[in-house]
C-alpha positions as CSV (number, residue, x, y, z in Angstrom):
1,M,101.8,104.8,115.5
2,S,98.8,103.1,114.0
3,K,100.6,100.2,112.4
4,E,98.6,97.0,113.0
5,T,101.4,94.6,112.8
6,K,101.4,90.9,113.7
7,T,104.1,90.4,116.2
8,T,104.7,89.0,119.6
9,K,104.6,91.2,122.7
10,P,108.1,92.6,123.2
11,K,110.2,91.3,126.0
12,S,110.6,93.7,128.9
13,T,112.0,93.9,132.4
14,K,109.6,93.5,135.2
15,P,107.5,96.7,135.2
16,K,108.7,99.3,137.7
17,S,106.2,101.6,139.3
18,A,106.9,105.3,138.6
19,K,105.0,108.6,138.7
20,S,104.3,110.1,135.3
21,A,104.1,113.8,134.6
22,K,100.4,113.5,134.9
23,G,100.5,112.0,138.4
24,A,99.3,108.5,137.4
25,K,101.3,105.4,138.2
26,A,103.3,104.2,135.2
27,E,104.9,100.9,134.2
28,S,108.4,101.3,133.1
29,H,109.7,99.1,130.3
30,K,113.0,98.7,128.4
31,F,113.0,98.9,124.7
32,E,114.2,95.8,123.0
33,A,117.9,96.0,122.1
34,E,117.0,96.5,118.4
35,V,114.8,99.5,119.1
36,A,117.4,101.2,121.3
37,R,119.9,100.8,118.4
38,L,117.3,102.1,115.9
39,L,116.6,105.2,118.0
40,H,120.3,106.0,118.0
41,L,120.5,105.5,114.3
42,M,117.4,107.6,113.7
43,V,118.6,110.5,115.6
44,H,122.2,110.5,114.4
45,S,122.4,109.3,110.8
46,V,119.3,107.7,109.1
47,Y,117.1,110.5,107.8
48,S,119.0,113.1,105.8
49,E,116.2,115.7,106.3
50,T,114.7,116.1,109.7
51,E,111.5,117.6,108.4
52,V,110.3,114.2,107.2
53,F,109.3,113.4,110.8
54,L,106.1,115.3,110.1
55,R,105.4,113.3,107.0
56,E,105.9,110.0,108.9
57,L,103.6,111.0,111.7
58,I,100.9,112.3,109.3
59,S,101.1,109.1,107.3
60,N,100.6,107.0,110.5
61,S,97.6,109.2,111.4
62,A,96.1,108.7,107.9
63,D,96.5,105.0,108.3
64,A,94.7,105.1,111.6
65,C,91.8,107.0,110.0
66,D,91.7,104.6,107.0
67,K,91.5,101.6,109.3
68,L,88.6,103.1,111.3
69,R,86.7,104.0,108.2
70,Y,87.0,100.4,107.0
71,A,86.1,98.9,110.4
72,S,83.0,101.2,110.6
73,V,81.6,99.6,107.4
74,T,80.5,96.6,109.5
75,K,80.5,98.4,112.9
76,P,79.2,101.9,112.4
77,E,79.0,102.4,116.2
78,L,82.8,102.7,116.3
79,L,82.5,106.2,114.7
80,G,79.8,107.3,117.1
81,K,79.1,111.0,116.9
82,D,82.7,111.8,115.9
83,S,82.3,110.7,112.3
84,E,84.4,113.3,110.5
85,L,87.9,111.7,110.4
86,K,90.7,114.2,110.4
87,I,94.3,115.0,111.4
88,Q,95.0,118.0,113.6
89,I,98.4,119.6,114.4
90,V,98.8,122.1,117.2
91,I,101.8,124.4,117.7
92,D,102.6,125.6,121.2
93,A,105.8,127.7,120.6
94,E,105.7,129.1,124.2
95,N,106.0,125.6,125.7
96,K,108.1,124.3,122.8
97,S,105.7,121.5,122.0
98,L,104.1,120.2,118.8
99,T,101.0,118.0,118.9
100,V,99.8,115.6,116.1
101,Q,96.5,114.0,116.7
102,D,93.9,112.0,114.9
103,N,90.5,110.5,115.7
104,G,91.2,107.2,113.9
105,I,91.3,103.6,115.1
106,G,93.5,104.3,118.2
107,M,95.5,101.8,120.2
108,S,95.0,99.7,123.3
109,K,97.7,99.3,126.0
110,D,98.9,96.1,124.5
111,E,99.0,97.7,121.0
112,L,101.0,100.6,122.4
113,I,103.6,98.2,123.8
114,T,103.6,96.1,120.6
115,N,103.7,98.9,118.1
116,L,105.9,101.4,119.9
117,G,108.1,99.2,122.0
118,T,109.4,97.0,119.2
119,I,109.6,96.9,115.5
120,A,107.4,94.2,114.0
121,H,109.6,92.9,111.2
122,S,111.7,89.8,111.2
123,G,114.4,91.6,109.3
124,T,115.0,94.2,112.0
125,L,118.4,93.0,113.1
126,A,119.7,92.6,109.6
127,F,118.4,96.0,108.8
128,M,120.4,97.4,111.8
129,E,123.6,95.9,110.6
130,R,123.1,97.3,107.1
131,A,121.9,100.7,108.2
132,E,125.1,101.2,110.1
133,K,126.8,101.2,106.7
134,A,126.5,104.6,105.0
135,Q,125.5,103.2,101.6
136,D,122.4,101.5,103.1
137,L,120.9,104.3,105.1
138,G,118.1,104.9,102.6
139,L,116.5,101.6,103.6
140,I,115.0,103.0,106.8
141,G,111.7,104.0,105.4
142,Q,110.9,100.5,104.4
143,F,110.7,99.0,107.8
144,G,107.6,100.7,109.2
145,V,109.6,102.7,111.7
146,G,108.4,106.2,110.8
147,F,107.1,106.9,114.4
148,Y,110.6,106.8,115.8
149,S,111.6,109.7,113.5
150,A,109.9,111.9,116.1
151,F,113.0,111.5,118.3
152,M,115.1,113.4,115.7
153,V,113.3,116.6,116.8
154,A,111.9,115.8,120.2
155,E,113.7,115.2,123.5
156,K,110.5,113.6,124.8
157,V,107.4,112.0,123.1
158,E,104.1,111.5,124.8
159,V,101.5,109.3,123.1
160,V,97.9,109.4,124.4
161,S,95.7,106.8,122.7
162,A,92.2,105.1,123.1
163,A,91.1,102.3,120.8
164,A,87.8,102.8,119.0
165,G,85.0,101.2,121.0
166,S,86.9,101.4,124.3
167,D,86.8,103.8,127.2
168,E,90.3,103.0,128.3
169,V,92.9,105.8,127.6
170,N,96.6,105.1,128.1
171,V,99.7,107.3,128.0
172,W,103.0,106.1,126.5
173,T,106.0,108.3,127.3
174,S,109.7,108.1,126.3
175,D,112.8,110.2,125.9
176,G,114.2,107.7,123.4
177,A,117.1,106.8,125.6
178,G,116.2,103.1,126.1
179,T,113.1,103.0,128.3
180,Y,109.5,104.0,128.0
181,T,106.5,104.2,130.5
182,I,102.9,103.3,130.1
183,A,100.2,104.6,132.5
184,T,96.4,104.9,132.5
185,A,95.5,108.4,131.6
186,K,94.6,110.6,134.6
187,K,91.1,111.9,134.6
188,G,90.8,115.2,132.8
189,L,93.8,114.6,130.5
190,V,91.4,114.1,127.6
191,V,87.8,115.0,126.9
192,D,85.1,112.4,127.5
193,G,84.6,110.1,124.5
194,F,88.2,110.6,123.3
195,R,89.1,108.3,120.5
196,G,92.3,108.0,118.4
197,T,95.9,109.0,119.1
198,R,97.6,112.2,120.2
199,L,101.3,112.7,120.0
200,T,102.9,115.5,121.9
201,L,106.6,116.3,121.0
202,S,108.7,118.3,123.4
203,M,110.9,119.9,120.9
204,K,114.7,120.0,121.0
205,E,116.2,123.5,120.9
206,E,117.6,122.9,117.4
207,A,114.2,121.8,116.2
208,E,112.3,124.9,117.3
209,K,112.0,126.0,113.6
210,F,109.2,123.4,113.3
211,L,107.1,125.5,115.7
212,D,106.5,128.0,112.9
213,V,103.1,127.9,111.1
214,P,104.3,128.9,107.6
215,E,107.1,126.3,107.9
216,L,104.7,123.5,108.8
217,K,102.3,124.5,106.0
218,R,105.2,124.3,103.6
219,I,106.2,120.8,104.8
220,I,102.6,119.6,104.7
221,K,102.1,120.9,101.2
222,A,105.4,119.3,100.0
223,Y,104.9,115.9,101.6
224,S,101.3,115.3,102.6
225,D,99.1,117.3,100.3
226,H,97.7,114.1,98.8
227,V,96.4,112.7,102.1
228,S,92.7,112.2,101.7
229,F,91.8,113.3,105.2
230,P,91.8,117.0,106.2
231,I,95.0,118.1,107.9
232,E,94.2,121.0,110.1
233,L,96.7,123.4,111.7
234,A,96.3,125.6,114.7
235,E,98.6,127.3,117.3
236,I,98.4,128.2,120.9
237,K,99.0,131.8,121.9
238,D,98.5,133.2,125.4
239,G,96.9,130.0,126.4
240,K,94.3,130.1,123.7
241,T,94.0,127.8,120.7
242,S,93.4,129.5,117.3
243,E,90.9,128.3,114.8
244,F,92.0,125.3,112.8
245,D,93.1,126.0,109.3
246,K,93.1,123.3,106.6
247,A,96.6,122.8,105.3
248,N,96.2,120.2,102.5
249,T,94.2,119.7,99.4
250,G,92.7,116.6,100.8
251,S,91.9,114.7,97.6
252,A,93.3,111.3,96.9
253,L,96.1,111.7,94.4
254,W,94.9,108.8,92.3
255,T,91.5,110.4,91.7
256,R,93.0,113.5,90.2
257,P,93.7,114.0,86.5
258,K,97.3,113.4,85.5
259,S,97.5,116.9,84.0
260,E,97.0,118.3,87.5
261,I,99.8,116.3,89.2
262,S,103.4,117.3,89.1
263,E,106.3,114.8,89.1
264,E,107.3,115.8,92.6
265,Q,103.8,115.1,93.9
266,Y,103.9,111.6,92.3
267,N,107.4,111.1,93.9
268,E,106.2,112.2,97.3
269,F,103.2,110.0,97.1
270,F,105.4,107.1,96.2
271,R,107.7,107.7,99.2
272,S,104.8,108.0,101.6
273,R,102.8,105.0,100.3
274,G,105.8,102.7,99.4
275,G,107.7,103.5,102.6
276,V,110.9,104.1,100.5
277,F,113.2,106.9,99.7
278,G,114.3,108.1,96.3
279,D,112.1,108.4,93.2
280,P,110.3,105.7,91.3
281,E,111.7,104.5,88.0
282,L,108.2,104.1,86.5
283,T,104.9,105.7,87.4
284,I,101.7,104.1,86.0
285,H,98.5,106.2,86.5
286,Y,95.3,105.6,84.7
287,R,91.5,105.1,85.1
288,A,89.8,102.0,83.7
289,E,86.2,102.3,82.5
290,G,83.8,99.9,81.0
291,R,82.7,96.6,82.5
292,H,84.7,97.4,85.7
293,E,85.6,100.9,86.8
294,Y,88.7,101.5,88.9
295,S,91.7,103.9,89.3
296,V,95.3,102.7,89.3
297,L,98.4,104.5,90.6
298,L,101.4,102.2,90.7
299,F,105.1,102.7,91.0
300,V,108.2,100.7,90.1
301,P,111.0,101.6,92.5
302,K,114.5,102.4,91.2
303,E,116.1,100.7,94.2
304,R,115.7,97.1,95.2
305,P,113.1,96.8,98.0
306,F,114.5,95.4,101.2
307,D,111.9,92.5,101.4
308,L,112.2,91.5,97.7
309,F,113.4,88.0,98.6
310,E,111.3,87.3,101.6
311,P,109.6,83.8,101.4
312,S,106.1,85.3,101.8
313,R,106.5,87.2,98.5
314,K,104.0,89.7,99.9
315,G,102.7,92.4,97.6
316,H,102.4,96.1,98.3
317,I,99.2,97.2,96.5
318,S,96.6,99.0,98.7
319,L,93.0,98.3,97.8
320,Y,90.4,101.1,98.2
321,V,86.7,100.9,97.4
322,R,85.3,104.3,96.5
323,R,88.2,105.9,98.5
324,V,87.6,103.7,101.6
325,F,90.7,101.7,102.6
326,I,90.2,97.9,102.6
327,T,93.7,96.3,102.8
328,D,97.3,97.2,102.2
329,D,98.4,93.9,100.7
330,A,95.8,93.0,98.1
331,E,97.1,90.4,95.6
332,F,96.4,92.3,92.4
333,L,99.8,91.4,90.9
334,P,101.5,88.0,90.7
335,G,104.4,87.3,93.1
336,Y,107.0,88.0,90.5
337,L,105.9,91.6,90.3
338,R,105.9,92.1,94.1
339,F,108.3,95.1,93.8
340,V,105.5,97.2,92.5
341,R,104.0,99.7,95.0
342,G,100.7,101.7,94.8
343,V,97.0,101.9,95.0
344,I,94.0,100.4,93.2
345,D,90.6,102.0,93.9
346,S,87.5,100.1,92.8
347,E,84.1,101.6,92.1
348,D,82.4,98.2,91.8
349,M,83.3,96.1,94.9
350,P,81.2,96.1,98.0
351,L,82.6,98.1,100.9
352,N,82.3,95.1,103.2
353,I,84.5,92.8,101.1
354,S,86.9,90.8,103.3
355,R,90.4,89.7,102.6
356,E,89.2,86.1,102.3
357,M,86.5,87.2,99.7
358,L,89.2,88.9,97.6
359,Q,90.7,85.5,96.8
360,N,87.8,84.4,94.7
361,N,86.2,87.7,93.7
362,P,85.6,87.8,89.9
363,I,86.1,91.6,89.8
364,V,89.5,91.2,91.5
365,A,90.4,88.5,89.0
366,A,89.5,90.8,86.1
367,I,91.4,93.7,87.6
368,R,94.4,91.5,88.3
369,K,94.6,90.3,84.7
370,A,94.3,93.8,83.3
371,V,96.7,95.5,85.7
372,T,99.4,92.7,85.3
373,N,99.3,93.1,81.5
374,R,99.5,96.9,81.9
375,V,102.6,96.7,84.2
376,L,104.4,94.3,81.8
377,S,103.5,96.5,78.9
378,E,104.9,99.6,80.6
379,L,108.1,97.7,81.5
380,G,108.4,96.8,77.8
381,K,108.0,100.4,76.8
382,L,110.6,101.4,79.3
383,A,113.0,98.8,77.9
384,E,112.4,100.0,74.3
385,K,112.5,103.8,74.9
386,R,115.1,104.0,77.8
387,A,117.2,100.9,77.4
388,E,120.0,102.1,79.8
389,D,117.5,103.0,82.6
390,F,115.8,99.6,82.1
391,A,119.1,97.8,82.3
392,T,119.8,99.5,85.6
393,L,116.3,98.6,86.9
394,W,116.8,95.0,85.7
395,S,119.8,94.6,87.9
396,S,117.5,95.2,90.9
397,I,114.3,93.3,89.9
398,G,115.4,90.9,87.1
399,Q,115.9,87.9,89.5
400,V,112.2,88.0,90.7
401,V,110.7,88.7,87.2
402,K,112.3,85.5,86.0
403,E,110.1,83.6,88.5
404,G,107.2,84.4,86.1
405,L,108.8,82.2,83.4
406,Y,107.8,79.1,85.3
407,E,104.8,80.5,87.1
408,D,103.0,82.4,84.4
409,H,102.6,80.4,81.2
410,E,100.1,82.8,79.7
411,R,102.6,85.7,79.7
412,R,105.8,83.7,79.1
413,D,106.6,85.2,75.7
414,Q,106.0,88.7,77.0
415,L,108.4,88.0,79.9
416,L,111.0,86.6,77.6
417,D,111.0,89.8,75.7
418,L,111.9,91.7,78.8
419,M,114.8,89.4,79.9
420,L,118.3,90.8,79.9
421,F,121.4,88.7,80.4
422,K,125.1,88.9,80.9
423,T,126.7,87.0,78.1
424,T,130.1,86.1,76.6
425,K,129.6,89.0,74.3
426,S,128.0,91.6,76.6
427,G,131.1,92.9,78.2
428,E,130.0,95.1,81.1
429,G,126.5,95.5,79.7
430,L,123.4,93.2,79.3
431,R,121.9,91.7,76.2
432,S,118.3,90.8,75.3
433,L,117.2,87.5,73.7
434,K,116.3,89.6,70.6
435,D,120.0,90.7,70.5
436,Y,121.0,87.1,70.8
437,I,118.8,85.8,68.0
438,A,120.0,88.6,65.7
439,D,123.6,87.3,66.1
440,L,123.0,83.6,65.6
441,K,125.9,81.8,63.8
442,E,125.3,79.8,60.7
443,N,124.0,76.3,61.5
444,Q,123.4,77.3,65.2
445,T,120.2,75.6,66.3
446,A,119.9,76.5,70.0
447,I,120.3,79.4,72.5
448,F,123.2,78.3,74.6
449,Y,123.6,79.1,78.3
450,I,125.7,78.1,81.3
451,A,124.4,78.5,84.9
452,G,126.3,78.8,88.1
453,E,126.6,80.7,91.4
454,D,128.6,83.6,89.9
455,A,128.7,85.1,86.5
456,D,132.5,85.8,86.5
457,H,133.1,82.2,87.6
458,V,130.9,80.6,84.9
459,A,132.5,82.9,82.3
460,A,135.8,81.1,83.0
461,S,134.3,77.6,82.8
462,P,136.2,75.2,80.4
463,Q,132.9,74.1,79.0
464,L,132.7,77.4,77.2
465,E,135.9,77.1,75.2
466,G,134.5,75.4,72.1
467,F,131.7,78.0,71.9
468,V,134.0,80.9,72.3
469,S,136.4,79.6,69.7
470,R,133.4,79.5,67.3
471,D,132.2,83.0,68.3
472,I,129.0,81.5,69.6
473,E,127.3,83.7,72.3
474,V,126.5,82.0,75.6
475,L,124.1,83.4,78.3
476,L,125.9,83.6,81.7
477,L,123.2,82.8,84.2
478,S,124.0,83.3,87.9
479,D,120.7,83.6,89.6
480,P,119.4,80.5,91.5
481,V,116.1,80.8,89.6
482,D,117.9,80.4,86.3
483,S,118.4,76.7,86.8
484,F,114.6,76.2,87.1
485,W,113.1,78.3,84.4
486,T,115.5,77.0,81.8
487,T,114.0,73.5,82.3
488,T,110.4,74.6,81.7
489,V,110.7,77.2,78.9
490,L,110.7,75.4,75.5
491,G,112.6,78.2,73.7
492,Y,112.5,81.6,72.1
493,E,111.5,82.3,68.5
494,G,111.8,78.7,67.7
495,K,115.3,78.1,69.3
496,P,115.4,75.9,72.3
497,F,117.5,76.7,75.4
498,K,120.5,74.3,75.8
499,S,123.0,74.1,78.6
500,V,126.7,73.9,77.5
501,T,127.3,71.7,80.6
502,Q,124.9,69.0,79.5
503,G,124.9,66.3,76.8
504,E,126.9,66.5,73.6
505,A,128.0,69.9,72.5
506,E,127.2,69.2,68.8
507,L,129.5,71.9,67.5
508,G,130.8,70.1,64.5
509,A,128.6,71.9,62.1
510,I,129.9,75.4,63.2
511,A,133.4,76.3,62.1
512,E,136.0,77.7,64.5
513,V,137.2,81.2,63.9
514,D,140.3,83.2,65.0
515,G,140.2,86.7,66.6
516,D,139.6,88.3,63.2
517,G,136.5,86.2,62.5
518,K,138.3,84.0,60.0
519,T,138.0,80.3,60.0
520,D,140.9,78.4,61.6
521,E,142.3,75.2,60.4
522,K,141.6,72.2,62.7
523,P,144.7,71.4,64.9
524,D,146.3,68.0,64.5
525,G,144.8,65.5,66.8
526,V,146.2,62.1,67.9
527,D,145.7,58.6,66.8
528,D,142.0,57.6,67.4
529,S,143.1,54.2,68.5
530,A,145.4,55.7,71.1
531,I,142.7,58.0,72.4
532,G,140.3,55.0,72.5
533,T,142.8,53.0,74.6
534,L,143.3,56.0,76.9
535,I,139.6,56.4,77.4
536,A,139.2,52.7,78.3
537,A,142.1,53.0,80.8
538,M,140.6,56.1,82.4
539,K,137.2,54.5,82.7
540,Q,138.8,51.5,84.5
541,A,140.8,53.8,86.8
542,L,137.8,56.1,87.7
543,G,135.2,53.4,88.0
544,E,131.9,54.6,89.5
545,N,133.2,58.2,90.0
546,V,132.2,58.9,86.4
547,A,129.2,58.0,84.2
548,D,131.5,57.9,81.2
549,V,134.7,59.2,79.6
550,R,134.6,60.5,76.1
551,K,136.3,62.8,73.6
552,S,135.2,66.5,73.7
553,D,134.5,69.0,70.9
554,R,133.7,71.7,73.5
555,L,137.3,71.9,74.8
556,T,140.1,73.9,73.1
557,K,142.5,74.9,75.9
558,S,141.7,72.8,78.9
559,A,142.6,69.1,79.2
560,V,139.3,67.9,80.8
561,C,135.9,69.0,82.0
562,L,132.8,67.5,83.5
563,V,129.4,67.5,81.9
564,A,126.0,66.2,82.8
565,D,124.2,63.6,80.7
566,A,121.5,64.7,78.3
567,G,118.7,62.9,80.2
568,G,118.9,64.7,83.5
569,P,119.4,68.1,85.0
570,D,122.3,70.3,83.9
571,M,125.3,70.8,86.2
572,A,124.0,73.9,88.0
573,L,120.6,72.4,88.8
574,E,122.2,69.1,89.7
575,K,124.3,70.9,92.4
576,I,121.2,72.6,93.8
577,L,119.3,69.4,94.0
578,A,122.3,67.6,95.5
579,H,122.7,70.2,98.2
580,Q,119.0,70.0,99.1
581,K,119.0,66.2,99.3
582,D,122.4,64.9,100.3
583,G,124.5,68.0,101.1
584,P,127.8,68.9,99.4
585,G,129.1,66.1,97.2
586,G,125.8,64.5,96.5
587,G,124.3,64.0,93.0
588,R,124.8,61.6,90.1
589,A,128.1,60.7,88.5
590,R,129.0,62.9,85.6
591,I,130.7,62.5,82.3
592,L,134.4,63.3,82.0
593,E,135.3,64.8,78.6
594,I,138.9,64.9,77.5
595,N,140.5,67.2,74.9
596,P,142.3,65.0,72.3
597,T,144.4,68.0,71.1
598,H,145.8,68.9,74.5
599,D,149.5,68.1,75.0
600,L,148.9,66.3,78.3
601,I,146.2,64.1,76.8
602,R,148.4,63.3,73.8
603,K,151.3,62.2,76.0
604,L,149.1,60.1,78.2
605,A,147.5,58.5,75.1
606,D,151.0,57.7,73.7
607,Q,152.1,56.3,77.1
608,V,149.1,54.0,77.4
609,K,149.5,52.8,73.8
610,E,153.2,52.0,74.3
611,Q,153.2,50.7,77.9
612,G,149.6,49.8,78.8
613,T,147.9,50.7,82.0
614,S,150.2,51.6,85.0
615,V,150.0,53.2,88.4
616,D,151.1,56.5,86.7
617,V,148.2,56.3,84.3
618,E,145.8,55.6,87.1
619,D,147.2,58.5,89.1
620,S,146.9,60.8,86.1
621,A,143.3,59.8,85.5
622,Q,142.4,60.5,89.1
623,L,144.2,63.8,89.1
624,L,142.5,64.9,85.9
625,F,139.2,64.0,87.4
626,D,139.9,66.0,90.5
627,Q,141.2,68.9,88.3
628,A,137.9,68.9,86.5
629,R,136.0,69.0,89.8
630,I,138.1,72.0,91.0
631,M,137.5,73.9,87.8
632,D,133.8,73.3,88.4
633,G,134.0,75.0,91.8
634,E,133.9,71.8,93.8
635,T,136.4,70.2,96.2
636,V,138.2,66.9,95.7
637,S,136.5,63.9,97.1
638,D,139.6,62.6,98.9
639,P,142.2,65.3,99.7
640,T,144.6,62.8,101.3
641,A,144.7,60.6,98.2
642,F,144.9,63.6,95.9
643,A,148.0,64.9,97.8
644,A,149.6,61.4,97.6
645,R,149.1,61.1,93.9
646,L,150.3,64.6,93.2
647,S,153.4,63.9,95.3
648,R,154.2,60.7,93.4
649,L,153.9,62.4,90.0
650,M,156.0,65.4,91.1
651,L,158.7,63.2,92.5
652,K,159.0,61.4,89.1
653,G,159.3,64.8,87.4
654,I,162.2,66.0,89.6
């Protein structure tokens, strides 16, 4: 309800005049289609526990109080006489209503429409499509839609709000069925000087259990005990409101000693601050003292955050200065650690620091460096002590951590130690670079890798055959970022990274082995002069389609494969650059390698040696080139010509 999101005003039908329950004229609006769908999902399937509605509403009220406290640093008049920020909950069991109110920043009419009439996230529609699939329902809390959870328990919701510094009070009302109304509050609805937001929920019959004081105290203790503002509870009986009773501890969790905090309290704080369900994989809580004093409470989520790959790469670290909220997206961690959620509370920064000042603040720079090192150190400890848990986590975050390899030169070695890869020897698991180095073959001088769009596809690439036959491990890289960091990282423990699809394989110094690890004898090849003649004929037939044709020492089963030359990008990066520049089919001509021990190549070489170049040889060369393209996941350049050549050779074989 207090979310200050940047979004356009939602579309609505022409306002219709209607009488509200309070007698004032109200404008009737339709929810955007996405919101109507969300309300249906919210009520019927999204939240597994209906009691979390109270947590969501309290969190929104706490945000509103935080924002007013920050705004009052430069504009103290916004607080006025009502300077004690708090959240109050009133139970009216007789009228089956529950009220949650705060004296925070409040909302204007336009903000009510913007914040409650639409969802301010570009990914809303995609979320809807995913949320309708059972396995993705846990994503709901990440979209800032907690207010709508009220409709799980309420048949009608009334929101009365006045923005700080304004005398205008508006009433937003909806039954969650597709429309809402907004009206100026009738005189007497609120006391003079009202500020903040008041939600009144007309409870459904099946939700009347939430009109019980002990039950609400239990929920507040379980979910919102850490909220730093007082949460006060009262009930109405016989028309009289009881004294308000404080229901939470009211101290910021990050300021309390670790020994006083249970795992469940950490988990609940993570869910409330991070806007996610589930438990964190890693909790980092400490206080730094010395030149700069600050408290840190950070979480690494188990599940992949929904916005992990958004172009903005926005972080989720809230900055407080002496418990005063400053901003919820402070850049205390580099972009490649944007999955981390939490709070940093500084004792040294000025309270009036702006977001712009944060960019060049020396205290921020010092904290950023220290916290980044601490997060990477804790991830390293997790990898060492709980390897299986880290491997599961890596499947979610690994792709973005790799971005640090070409962004963060200072921590590159530390990041390389964290890396896990699917390899030709990893089976269903993952392997580290330390594992790889430990299993280097005799005379092996590089860390070999192959990159592509899919790990299973690259695992079947013909370029791997010579490496597999020599029991040389190859990293199977399938993330788009892999094609970039491998061009900037010099190596690991003195061994350079080398693509198996680029340049000469240089495998001659490493002996081939059979399945028992014993050295195999080299198979008989063909006459070098015959191979030379065939290569010359294929070059002539293929022309500018290839950069070169040469013998291969990387092929053992396939007849041909394509590789990139040593001076440019490897095959995977070449494809990415070609798609960006020219679209499919772009890029430089590649080298066609032929396997001199393959039966087809032998017969072609014999035919060329005995008969010279012919139409059949030209057709065979073109077909082998197209075959290499197909094995590389590409399409043939001329399907009609390909079909004609194939038909001619098939006809001769019948």
